[in-house]
Every structure is written in C-alpha cells, then in structure tokens.
C-alpha angles and dihedrals in degrees: 000000000000095000095053135064096225132144093232130084118306094216104074141061123271089255092052093049093051092044094046091052090071094228127125137231094314092060092046090054092046091053090047092052093050092045098044114009096170094056091038091058091042088058094046090053087068094057096077089042090055090049090048092051092047090048094051099042096082095043103044114070096182113126127209119187090346098308136090108278093242097050095085095047089051092052094047094048091052091046093048091050091053093043099051095044091049092050090049089057093049095047090049089062094059113101127255093267091066099041097094088057092046091057091056091045092049092054093045094050093043093053093042096052094041091054092048097049092044091053091049089053090046093053091046089054088051089052097243140102122268104206124068090001114143098145092121137019090254094048091048092049091050092048089050092052090051090050091051094052094044089052088052090050090052092050090050091052089053085055091051090051090052092049092049089054096045098041116039110233119229117264140058120323094254092054092047093052091042087057093048094045092044090054090049094050090045087060090049088053089050090052088057086056086055089057089055091051091051092054092036094232144053098233121085116213098010143041118282114270135046130102116350144170114291111260093008107050094215110156118267094192105050143004120309122190094198091084093063090039090053096048093045094052094047091058082087088072104030104046096050088045091051091050093046092050091051091051096043103042100029101044091141091062115091115258091241090058092047089054091048089052090050091048091052091051091047093051090051089049093049089048091053093050091047092048093049091049093048092044092052092048089058088060092248121140120233090232114014118219111254 
C-alpha cells in the first residue's frame, strides 16, 4: 500500500496485505502497528485495564445500576480496544494525500478514548457511575470532561468520513464503500448516544439499572437505547468487513453486483438500527424478562 512501508504489494488495502501474507493475528497486529502506531498503542493501553477489571470482578461486590461496579469498565475497555484498532486499519488505507490529516485524527482519537476509559475506571474505583452522573460537583465535572472528549471524537470521525469521500481509499470498490458507509452509520450510532445524553440516561420509561440481558446489561423490563447505539457503532467494523469479503471471495462477480450486495446488507443494517431505536423509544425491552 502506498501509505505504508511494508514488504508486501503496494496495490491492496492494509487488510488485504495482512491476509495475503498467510500469517495470523500476530502479523495483523504488526501491520497495524506499522500503519498506525498511535492508535495501536492506544489499543494496547486497554489490555492491562481489561485484565484489571477481570481481576477485580470476583472480589469486589459493589453494585452500580444493578451490575458489578467493574462490569462497565470492562465493556468500555474492550470496546475502545476494538474501536481504535479498527480505525487504525481504515486510516491506513487512505492515500498519501490524506496521511497528514490522519496523523492529527489518530492523536485526537487516541487521547479522547484514553481519557474516557480512564475516567470510567476512576468512577468505578469510587463506586459510582460515570455517565449521566451529576450528583456532585466532581461527578458533574468528570461527566462534562467525558462529554467534551466524546464530542471531539465524533468531530474527528466526521473528518475521516470526509477524507474517505474526497480521497479514494485503497482496496476493491465494495471495501471502499463499506468503509464509507460504516463511518456514516457509526456517526448515526453516535447520534443515538446524543439522545441518551439529552434524557440523561439510556433507559426509556424507568431509571437506569435493574435486570438486564446477561453480558450486555440492556434492560429486560423497559426500553434501552444502548442496543441501537451498540449496533450503530459497530457498523464501523461490520460494513467494511462485509465489503472486503465480497471483494476478496467473490472476485468473479461484477463490481456492480458486489456493490448491490453491500447496499442490500447496509439497508438491512440501517433497518435494524432504526427498529431498535424506535422499539426502545416505545419503552419496550429488546428481550423481556420471563
């Protein structure tokens, strides 16, 4: 790839180069680090945090909004790890003309996400919630700082979307459009997060907390906006992956048909996000408790 100093072919995307090499996860991570060292390190910073949360979970019986106090930090550290590494891959596939901007974006996202996850861990250590918490001056200030950096992250992702439209990323057409559409739906998922901030909670029709789905915590008694938020954000991984798979494993299919396949998948995905959002706003749980 033209934007990377790699020993593999200069014609494909970062994902293609790593996959074509025949190596496993270690090689993917090595390519990622060489392509986007700032976001690579930002992801690795979450590994000891994940280990810390897993270590503390069995020994800390404090509960926040119905869940163990370390459950939310664990989820956010995992999510941050996946997010910054995915973004590193996508930014690496932008051409040389966009690389100066991507360095600025990488630093901005790395700082923003590191601040957020560290504040979530800090609030967990204090035995309180991090989001929508204004019960004291300190809690309100910390929530405000988190909101500031998440807003910065969102603005930076708008910039990435603009760059991906202005400068064609490397890779087959289906992957390129999967990247662009994934960025767009990520911003839609971020807008759902804005709805939660406006109502100062993720639950519709009740206070946050109470029984929830195992492993996720989404409410099983009333509406929960986190389902739509979750699915929207993870379009950043799933849509580029869908486009890449279409280009890699169906090369004999005309590009137009690959794009139609990607469009069909995207429309189904948008419909799922929209339904989850509407369903939550009606005060209905995704999976009611029996």
